[in-house]
N, C-alpha and C positions, 0 to 999 in steps of 0.2 A: 856458544850461544850467539845467534845472529843479532846484529844491532838493529836499531829502529829502521823500518822500511820507509822510503820516501812516499809521501802522499800521492794520490792519483793526480792531483793538480800539478805537483812538482814534476812528476814524470811527463805529464802532457806539456808543461812549459819548456821542458828540455828539448822537446821536438820542434817547438815553434821557430827558433832561428833557422834551422835547416829547411823546414817547410816554407818559411817566409822567403828564404832565398830562392827556392823553386817558384814560389808564387810571383815574386818580382821579376824573375827571369821569364816566366810565362807571360807576364804582362807586357814586358818589352818585346818579346817575340810576337805576341798577338797584335801589338800596336804597330810595330815597324815591319814585320814580316808575317802577315796573317796567314793562317792555314788551319784546317780542321784539327790536326794533331796538336798544334801549338795552343789553339783556343781551348781544346779539351784539357790540356795540362794546366792551363791557367784556371779554368773553372773547377777542376777536380781538387787542385791544391787549395784554392779558395774555399771550396765546400768543406774540406777536411778542417781547415783552420776555423771556419765558422762553427762546425760541430764541437771543436775543442774550446771555443770561446763562450758559447751560450751558457753552460752550467755555472761559470764563474763571473758572469756579468751581473749588473744590478737588477733589482726587481723591475725597474722600468723596461730594461732591455728584454727580460724574460717575458714580461707582459706583451711587448711588441711582437716577440716570437709567437706567442700563443694566438694573438689576433691575426698575424700574417698567415700562419699555417691553417687557422680556422677558415679564412677566406679562400685560401688555396684549396682546401677540402671542399668548400662550396662550389668552386669553379670545376673541380673534378667531378663532383656528384651531379652537377647540372649539365655535364657534357660540354662545357665551354672552355675547358683547359686545352691550350695549344702548345704542345711540347716544343715545336720549332720556335715559336714566338717567345716562349719562356727562356730557352737557351740563347736566343739572340739578344735578349734584353739584359740578362744577368751580368755579362761582362761590363756593362756601364757602371753598375753598382760596385762590383769588385774593383773596377778601375779607380773609383773614388778612394777606396781603401789603399790601393797601391800608391796613389799620389800623396795621400796623408802620411804614409810610412816614409816616403822619400822626403817630404817636407819636415818631418820630425827631426831630421839631421841637418836641415838648412842652416840652423844657427850654430853649427859645429865650430866655425872659426871664432865666433864671439864668446863661446864658452871656455876658450883657452884662458888659463890663469892670467897671462900677460894682458889680455884684452879686458878681462873682468876688472883688473886694477885700473885700466884706463877709463872704464865706465864710471868707476867710483871717482876718479879724478875729474871727469867731466861734470859729475854731479857737484863736486866741490867747487868747480869753477863757476857753475851756475849760481850756487849758493852765495859766493862772494859778490856776484853781480845783483844780488837782491832777490833771487827766486826762492820761494819757500818750498818746503818738502812736497807739498801737494802739486805744485807746478812742475817741479822736476820729475815727479812720479808720472804726471801726465805726458810729459815729453818722452820719457822712457817707454811708457805704455804704448804710445802711438808709434814712435820710431822703431823700437825693437819689435813691437808687435807685428809690424809689416813683414817681418822675416820669421820671428819665433812664434807667431800667433799667441795663444794664451800663455805660452812658456815665458813670455816677457814678464808676466806677473811675478814669477819666481825671483828674477833679478830685482824687480822693484821691491819685493818683500824683504829680501836680504839687505838691500841698501838702506831702505827706510827703517828697518829694525835697528840698524847700527847708527843711522844718522839722527833719527828722532823717534825713539820707541813709542812715545805717547801719540804720535801722529800716524802710526803704522796703518791702522784701519782706514783712516782718511786718505792716506797715500794710495792704498789699494783701490779705494772707491774712485779716486780721480784718475788713476791709471786705467781702470775699466772704462770710464767715460771717454777718455781720449782715445783709447783703443777702438771704441765702437765706430770711429770714423775711418779706420784703416781699410776695412773691406770695400769701401767706396772707390778705392783707387789702386790698391796693390794687386797685381796679377798673381801673387803667390798665395792668395787665399783661395781655397778650393771652391768655396761657395761663389766667389766672384768669377772664377774661371768657368764654373758650370753655367752660371748665368750668361756669360759671354757666348759660350758654345750654343746654348739653347735658343738664345735670341738672334744669333747670327750677327750681332753688332761687332764692329772692329774695336780693338782696344783703344786707339785714339778717339774713336767715336764715343765710347763709354766715358773716357776722361773728360771730353768736352762738356758732358752734361752733369757729371758727378763731382768733378773737382771744385767748381765754385761752392757747392754746398759743403763739401768736405773741408775746404780751407777756411771758409767763414765759420762753420760750426766748430772746428778745432780751435780756431783763434778765440772765439767767444768762450769756449770751455776752459782754455788755459787762462784767459783773463779772469774768469770767475774763480778759478782755483787760486790765482795770485791775490785776488781781492779778499779771499776768505782769511779768517784769523788763524794763522798758522806760523810757527816759528821757522827760521831758516834751517836748512839741513846742516848738520855739523859732521861732515865727512872728512876724516883725516886722509890726506893724499898719501898713498903708499909710495908713489913715484910721481915725478912731474909729467905734465902733458907732453906728448911727443907725437910723431907721425902715426902711431898706432891709434891715437884718439881720432885722427882724421879717418882712419880705416873703419873705425866703429861707426862713424857717421855716414860714410860713403858706401859701406857694404850693402845695406838694405837697398839703397837707390841703385847701386850697380847691379845687384842681382835681379831686381825688377826690370831694369833696362835690358839685361842680357836675355831674360825670358821673352821680352817683347821683340828683341832682335831675332831670336831663333824662330819665333812664331811668324815673323815677317819673311824670313829667308826660306822657311819651310811651310808654305801655305797649306800644303796637303796634310800636315800633321796637326791634330787638334791641340788646343791651348793646354789642356791638362797633360797631354803627352809631352808638349814642349816644356812645361814646368818640370816634369820628372827628369827629362833628358838634361836640361840646363842645370838644375840644382845638383843632380848626381855628379855631373862633370865638374862643376865649380868646387864642390866639397872634396871630391877626389883630388883635384888639382891643388887645392889649398893644403890638404894633408900631405901630398907628395912633396910640394915645395917646402913645407915646414920640416919634413923629415930630412930633406937634402940640406937645408940651411943649418939645422941643428945637428946634423950628422948622427942621428939616432932614430930608432923606429917608434918612439913613444907617440908621436902624432898619429901615425897609422894605427897603433894599438888602441889609442883613445877613440878613434873613429869606429873601429870594430866593436869596441865595448858599447858605444852609444847606439850603433846600429842593432846589436844584439838586444840591448835593453828595450829599444823601440819595438822590435818584433815580439819580444817576450811579453810586453805590456799592452799588446794590441787587442785584447779581448773586446773592449767596448766598440772599437771601430768595426771589427768583423760582425759582431752581434747586431750593431745598429744598421749598417748598410746592407748586410746580407738579408736581414729581415725586411728592410725597406724595399729591396728589390722584389722579394716575394709579395709584399703588400701591394706595391704599385702595379706590378704586372697582373696580379690577381684582380685588382679593382678594374684595370683596363679590360680584361677578358670578361668580367661580369657586367661591364658597361656602367659601373657605378660613378665614373668620373664624367659621364656625358652631361648631367645636369649643370655641373660647374662650367664646362665648356660652353653649353648653350646660354647660360646666364651671362658670361663674359662676352660672348659673340653678339648677344642681343643689346648690349649697352651702347649708347652713343660713343663715338671714338674718344671724345674728350673725358669720358668717365671711366674708361678702361684702366688708365694708369692709377687713379686713386683706388679703384676696386682691386687691382692687383696688389697694391700696397696693403690694403686692408686684409685681403686674404692671407698674405704672407705674415703679417703681424698677428692676426687672430690664430692662424694655424700654429705658429711658433709658440704662442701663449698656451695653446691647448696641448702642447707636448710633442708636436711633430717637428723633428729636427729640420733645419732650413734646407739642407741639400735634398733629402727625400721629398720635402714639401715642394721645392721648385721643380723637381722632376715630375712630381704628381701634377702640378699646374701645367707644365709643359706637355704632359700626356693628354690633358683635357682641353687645352687651348693652344693652338699653334703659335707659339711666341715668335717664330722666325718668319712668319708670313704677314705680319701686320704692317701698317704704314710707317711705323716709327719704332724700330727695334731698340734704338738707344733709349727712348722714353720708357718702353716696357722694362728694359734692364734697370734703369734708374729707379723705377717704381718698386721692382722686386727687392733691390738692395736697400732702399730707404724704408720700405715697410718692415723689413727684417731688422734693420738697425734700431728702429724705435722700440723693438721688443727685446733686444739682445740682453739688456740688463734687468728686464722685468720678468722673464720667464726662468724658472728653476731648471729648465731643460736645455739651456744654452751651455756650451763648453766654457764660456767666460764666467758665468755665475758659478758653475761647478768648480772651476779652478779657484776663484775668489773664496768660495766657501771652504775649500780644502785648506787654503793658506791661512785664512782668518780664524778658522774653527767655529765660525758662525753658521747658523742654518741658512740654506740657500735663499729662503724667503726673506731673511733678515739682511744678508749682504746684498741681495738683489733688489726686489721690489720695494722693501721698506726704506732703503736708503736712496733709491734712484727713481721713484715713481714720478717725481716732479721733472727730473731730467728726461725720462722717457716720454712724458706728456709733451714737454717742450719740443723734443725732437720730432714726435709724431705730428704736432701742429705745424712746425716749420716745414716738414716733409710734404704735407698735403698742400700747403701754400706754394711751395716750390714747384710741385708737380702741376698745380693750377697755372703757374706762370709758364712752365715748359710746354704744356699741352698745345696752346694756340700757336706757339712758335715752331713746333716740330710736326704738327699734324696738317 
């Protein structure tokens, strides 16, 4: 008698690592050695993974699929569908997925047991110096979030649950608030990188306009966390602080600097491609060095496991950005984005930045993910041909930051809800509406100050 047969999903998921490897190889070849065959391999593998992702994605993603292909059908029925334009546009969206998959292993070194112990030791050191659990959660949420993205919340959750169980939800809340400032400066954030590419601003140019807001905002957030009534974290140090603690602090900064250096040395390579190249090289180097030092293959085996897990669990990424590509390209062919472009073009120059921030915030709140949203805005309004690309970039990032903890459609709120067990509306808007309002007000005031300086 035959045993139980694996489900269709399990069978499909077994194919994902191999297909994902082909997909990433196709992305690399398409980016660094473009050619019709290489691009076709990239698109076909991405399309297959997309088809294998949609059935097991969330209701939101399936709804997006329906809307996207509905508009595509309208474009075909009205004779406005352009096959060449469609095939030229889709690599951009699948490229976002490829970068996200590479970034999912960016925190590989910090997830090693010896570094997790040092993270706990750092928290204990902060606690001895008077920092409460909310402040330490904010520091971790921002610092580790610049590399791990929302994966940093997992470490915050584990540490706060051990250090101060009663403060766990508050720790997650303040970690999310501090994390929201990270996309304003880290080039490891795909949204930030996409914004830089679309506006044509240089990375130093972006930092010159966003760092003041990010640093002042983060300092004010951590000060508010420290002033709140919360007990100090009680983390027992498994081992004393050593040079590995310094590595925990320097790794995010070093990785960001390495991406910036590669982008500077290879100006013909897009920033998103530079991110993929640099992160992959750094992670492989770290795994190789660890294997040589320890004289065993376990570091390499752990990297393979993490990579396979990222590829197997990539349903949402493919469903979201594959559908977003179909949606935006269909809207372009139908001319539906023209009114938005006409509206932004008709505004006085000093009002464009606040309008961009408002469009990004409102679109994010209405359920459009920020990366498809900024690509949609870029398709309607030429962001790279304005008088102040740095100002446009700052407006896009600030408008999105104000909504990141208020919309249930953000990855930050999704992860916080998963860890806390609370509904996204409860862990998001209900606990952070005052914070979001304060950030939105400060952002509009800041853009109002920047506009006369940069225009």
